[in-house]
N, C-alpha and C positions, 0 to 999 in steps of 0.2 A: 504494500500500500504506500502510495506516495504522500509525503508530508507536504501539505499546502498552507499550513498556518504560518502567518508572518509574526504573530504575537501570541504569547501564552502567559497566563498568570503563573503557572508552575511548569517547569521542564524537569522531568525525572530522567536521569541518565542511568540506565540499568534496569532490566526487567527480571531480576532474580526475586527471591522471596521478599526482601526488604523494599525494593522499589515497587513491587506489585502491591504490597500491603499499604505503602504510602499512597499509591494511586487509589486503592479501594477506599481508604479512610477519607481521602479528600472528596471522593464521590458521595460519601454519606452526607457531606455538608454542601452538596450542590456545586462543587468545583470540578471542572473538567480539565485534568492535566494533559500535557503531552508527554508520553513515555516512550523512550527510544532504547534500543539495544543493538550492539554491533553484531550479535549472533544472527544467523539466518532464520532462527525460529526457537521455539521453547526447548529447554534442556531435556535431553533424552536420559542422560546418566548424571548422577550427582552423589557427592560424598555424604551430605547431611542426611540423617535418618530419623532421629527421635523428635517427636513433637510432645512438648510438656503441657501440663494441665493449664498453665497460664495462657499459652497460645490458644488452646482449645476454648478457654473462656472468651477470648477475643473473637474467635470464629463463631462462638455461640451468639455473641452480641450482633454479629453480622448475618446470622441465619444460615451458616454453612458448616457448623460443627458436626451435625448428624452425618453429613456426607463424608467428612474426613474420618470419623470413627468407623463408618461402615466400610470404607475402602482401605483402612489401615489394619494393623494387627496389634491388639493389646498384649503387652508383655506382662507376664505374671510376676516378674522380678528378675533378679540377677543371681547367678551362681559363680562363685569365685574359686577357681582351682589353683592351688599353689603347689608346684613341683609334684604333681600327681597325687596329692593328698585328697581325701574326701572333701567335697566342696562346702564352703560356707554359703548358705542360701539366704538371700535377702528377699523375702516375700513382699511384693508391693501391691498385691491384688486389693487389699482392703486398708492399706496403710493410710491413704488419704481420705478415707470415708468420712463424710461430714465436713471436710475442709474445702471441697470443690465438687462440682458436678462430674468431674473427670478424675477420679482417684486412681490413676494409672499412668503409665508411660505408653504412648502410642507410637508404634513403628510405622512411619508413613514418610516415604522417601521425599527428598526435596523436590524432585521433578513433579511428583503428585501434588505437593503443596502449591507449586507454581501453576499447575493446571487448574486446581481449585480456585485460585485467585484470578487466573486469566478468565475463567468462566464467569466469575463475578464481574470483572471489568466488561466482558462482552455483553452481559445482561444489562449493563448500564451504558452501552454504546460508547465505550472507551477503548479504542484500538491500541495495540502496541506497534510501533514502527520498527520492524526488524531490519537488519542489515543497514542500520543507521548509526554512525559513530560520531562522537564529539571530537572536533578538531581543535577548537580553542574557545576561550572565554575572555571577555573584557567588559569593562563597565563604561557606560555612557549615560550621564544625566540620570543617575539612580535606576538604571536599567541594565540588565545583563545581556550582552550580545553573544549569542552562541553560534559558532560556525560549525555546521554539521556536514558530514559526508554520507550521502545516501546513495549507495550502489554506484559510487564514482562521481556522482553529481554533488556539487557544493551548494548548500542552502544556508541561509542566515535567518535566525529567529530571535526576536526580542522577547526577553523573559523578565517578569517581575521577580521571580525566585527560581533558584536552581537547586535540585536535590541530587547529590552524588551518591548513587546506590550501585556503582559500577565496579565493586569488588576490590580485591587486594591490590590490583594494579591500576587503581582508579585514575582516570584521566582528569576528572574534576579535581581530585586532591592535588595532583601534580600541577595543574593549571593554577591552583590557588597557592602553590608552593608551601604546602603544609607538611612538615616533616612526619614521617611514618616510623616512629622510634621502635626499636626492638631487634630481633635477630631471627635466624633460621636454625632449627634443630639440625644436629649433625646426622641423625638417623634418616634412612629412607624407609618408606612404608609401601605396602601393597593393599589393594582392594579387589576382592573377587565377589561378583554376584553370580551365583550358580545354583543349579538344582543338584542336590546330593541324594545318593541312593541309600546310603547306610549310616547316616549320622546317628550315633546311639543315644544322644542326650535329648532328642525330641525337639519340639518347636515351641515350648511354653516359656522358656527363660532365655535371657541373654546370658551367654557363657563367656567368662573372662579367664584366660589361662596365662599364668606367669611362670616362667622358668628362668634359668640363668641366661640373662641378656636376650630373652625371647618373650614376645608378647603376641597373643592371638585373641581376638574377640570374634565371636560368632553370634550373629543376630538373625533370628527367624523373621522371614517376610510373610506377607499375607498368602501368596500362592503356595500351594502344597509342596513340601520338601524344598522350598526356596530359601536360601540363606545369603547373608552378606558376611564375608570373612575379611577381617582386616588384621594386619600384623606388621611387625618390623622386619626388614630385610637384613641378611647378614652384611657385615661391613664390606666384604669383598664381592658384592653382587655385581654382575655384569649388566649393562644397559638393556640387553635383549633377553632378560630372564623370562621364562614361561611359567604358566600355571603348573604344568606337569613337573617342573623342577621344584616348585614350592610345596606340592602335596606331601612328599615325605617329611618335610620340616613341620608342616601343620599336623600331620598324623603323629609325629613323635611327641609334640607337646600336649596334644589332646588325648593321647593314648588310644587312638582309634584308627581304623583302616578306611580312611575316607575315599570315596569314589565319586567323581563328578560326572553326572549324567549329561548336563548341558551347561556350558559356560556362556553366561549372558553378557558379562562385562569384566574386564581386567585392566587395571591401571596401576602404575607406581607413582609415588609423589613424595614431596617433602612437606613438613609442617613448619609453620611460622608462628611467632608470637610478637605481634606488633600493635601499636596503637597510635592514632593520629594525635599530634600535640594539641590540636584544636578541632572541634566538631562544627565550627561555624567560621566563615569569613564573609563579613558584610551580608550580602543577600544569597549566599550559598551555604548549604549544609551537607554534612557527611553522615550517612547512616549505614548500618550493616558492616560488611567486610571492608568497605571503603574507609570505615572509621576504626575498626578493630578486628584482628584475626588472632586465633589462639588454638591450642590443642583441642581436638574434638572430645576429650574426656568429659563424660557427664552429659553429652548431648545438649550443650547449651548454646552453641554458636548461632545456628539458624534462628532459634527462638529469641535470642537477644537482638538480632537484626530486625526481626519482625516487630519487636517491642519498641525499637528505635523509631520506626516509621509510625507506629501507633501513638507514641508519645508526642512526636513532632506534629503530626497531621492536624489534630484538633486545634492546636495553638496557631499554626499557620492559617488554617481555615478561618479561625476567629478574626485574625488580622485582615485577611483578604476580604472577608464579608463585612468588614467595618464594625465588628462586634467587640473587638478586643484591642487593647493598646499594644503597640509593637514590642514593648518591653517584655511581654510574655514569652517572646521567642528566646530570650536569654536563658530561660529556665530549661530549655531542651538540653543544652550541654551541661548545665549545672546538675541536672538530675541523672542524665545518662552516662556521663563520663565516669563518675564513681562506680556505677554498676559495671561498666566495661573494665575499669582498672582492677576491681576486686576479682572479676572473673578471670582476667589475664593472670593475676597472681595465683589464684587457686588452682587453675588448670596447669600452670607451669610447674608448681610444686608437685602436683599429682603425677605429671608426666615424668619428671626427673626421678621420683621415687619408683615409679613403675618400671623404668628401664635402667635403673642404676645397677652397676655391678659391684658396688661397695659391699664388702662382706658383712658389715653390720646391718645395712639395709636389706641385704639378701636374707639374713636370719630373721629380720623383722617381717618381711613378706612371707617367709616360709612358715614361721612358727607363731609369731605374736599376732599378726594381722588376722588370720583366719579365726583364731580363738577369740580375739577381741571383737570381731564382727559378730560372731555367734553369741557372745555374752551381751553386747550392746543391743543386739536386735531383739533381745528379750525385754528391753526397757521401752515402754510405750512412748515416753517423752523423747527418747533418742530417735525412735522410728518417725514420730511426728515431725521432729526438727529436720531429719534427713529428707523426708518427703517435701517439706516446705522449701528447702534449699534446692533440691533437684527439680521440683515442679516450677520454680521461680515465683511461687505465690508469696514468698517471704520478702520480695523486693519492696522497699519502702523509700519514700522521699520525705522523710520527717524533717530534714534540714532545709527543704526547699523554701525559697522566699514567697512562693505563691500559695503556701498553706498557712493556716492559722488555727492553733489549738488553744481553746479557752476553757476546756473541760478539766475536771479533776481526774477523770479516768486515765489510766496508764496502760492497760493491756492493749487497747486499740487507740491510736492517736491519729491526728491529722497527718497525712502523708502515707499512711498504710493503705494497702488494697482493701476495699470494702469486703468484709468477710462474706463467705457464702453461707447464708442462714436461711433455712426454709421458714416461711411465714404463712399466716392465713390472712388474706386480704379481706378485711371486714366490709369494705365497700362493695366489692364484687362477689363476695361470699365464695372464694375459691382459694385453693392452695397455690402458692407461688414461692418466690425467693427474692432476696435483696438484689441479686444480679439481674433478674428480669426487670425489676423496677428501674434499674440503671441502664437499660438496654437502648433507650432512645438517644439520638445525638443531643449534645448539650449537657449542662449541669443538672443535677438532681437534688432537690431539697427533700429530706426525710425528717419529720418531726415525730418524736416519741412522747407519749404522755396523754393526759386527759385535758382537752381544751374545749372552750365553748364555741358555739357556731360563729359568733361574731369575729373571733380571732381568725378562725379558718377562712372566713369570708374576706377579711382584710388582707390576709396573706395571698389568697387567690387574686384579689383585685390588684395588689401591688405587683405581682408577677405579670399579670395581663397588661398592666399599664407600663411597667418598666422593663420587663425581661421576656416578653412574649417570644416563644420559639427558642429561647436560650436557657430557660430554667424549667424543669419538670418538677412537679410537686406531688408528694405522697404523705399521707398521715397514717400512723400506726397507733391506734388507741390500745390501752392495756386490755388483755384478755388472757384466759387460761391457755390458749393455743400459742400465744406470742411471748410468753415469759422468757424464753431462751434469748430473744433479741434484747430485751431489757437487761438480762444478766450479762450478755456479751459486752454491752456498752456501759456496764457498771452503773446502772440506774435502776429505778423501780417504778411501778405504776403511779406512785404518788409524787414523782418528780418529772422533770421535762428534759428533753435533749433535742438539740438541733444539729443536723448533719447535712453538709453539702458535699456531694460526691462529684468529682471532676468527670469530664467525658471519658477518661481512660480508666474509670472505676477505682481511682484512688481518692481517698477522703481529702478534701481541700480545707474543710472547716468543721470544727466540732465545738459545741458550747452547751453548758448546762442550763442555758436560758434561751427561750425562744423570743427573740426580739427582732422585729422587722428592721429597725435602724442598724442593728449590729450585723444582720445578714446582708443588708445593703452595703454597709461599709466594707465587708469582706469582698463582695463581688466587685465593687468599684475600685477600691484602693489597694487590695491585695491581689485578687485574681485579674484585675485590669479590664473588666467589662466596661464598655462605653455606653 
């Protein structure tokens, strides 16, 4: 498809998961971006595989979670094999029960996530311009001029904003001259997607095998007997190594006689750990792999990139639609850079431990780690904390300048993700949950307590007059069916609580007093609504 636009409010460079999420979220706010990618079409093969609960919550808000779950494979958990010993099993089937609608890890390949998001874009009449690459960027009169190469033809487009979602080798980042600090791991890795005939461990769990300087991970896929196998290559590996040469190595560490029936994909690669020094330069932003790349340990990378786009899109949409002050855009980097930095540090440490040949660490991996995992997994608090970190439901922006916490409660604070709690909607007389209440675009005001009709009328009138289309309103009176909500927010039916949830389902404001003037102050002077 030929690009004919001469001007775009938003140009997204890169149609991977992050760029597609950014486009999809902008569409929810009525903004039609231009999205380009240098590839000839959608990705066929991809390294990312795990979809965490937080991503599925976002998909649910978009109305596409059911399809993702139906097309993916739920993993029951992880089995850790150290040097041929009996595995330590981390059962995840019910670990996150009650914390999220999706208390599991979904194995759903990156290319399938991309197809899911592409179909969302198609249903909203937003095309992707394939075989179109960015040549250069420069500024003129508060506008970004993008020079594009579309199948050999040069086109120029004026943009109000540019999103760099173009991966580790980001042209946007290079054009902005933003350093990409970090390094490349010395080890080489392989990835095999194949149908196996006789893998003895079945397809319910992810299996991780560690041996002396050897690592293998085996991930069951949705299709019968289909698996993804990843591992590190020997130091003396030749460039043209084949799957047949790797099978004995894999069989040795897994203690099995593997037989590949069908090889779907095989590649070798190196891993990097890098992060951009800035996520924004003037009217340009970096998201996903253009902003940060790291070890795939824990299945966090793709999910983090998706949440980058999710975090930025509602803020940028608010500015473009004239509903929010431009200062809100500073909060993107302020909130997402610490997340990326923590993830980079965590995965880097885990990577070095997993592949270290230090004799002390070897003994730790062989004897202490399996026993420790077995012991800790019997502790419910540990399991809950582990799941929250893995699922990314623990990510919080408590220190963000666009949040305001005025309540005495400490368990849940402004900046935290709104918890998943099932509730009974007294108005509609139906069961639902807090996430459903926060599913519409815009902010959501939830008040807990017992209030007279006049106050409720005045709140509704204030919203209609001042924030129509920007603020949704729900009232939860005390009842026997909803005591869990009051307990979670450390209040009771005889007190009151006001909560404003941001469009990304993080709490922006919490107060033990329901005051229209204080609510208005937060929205205008903290969140930056105009």
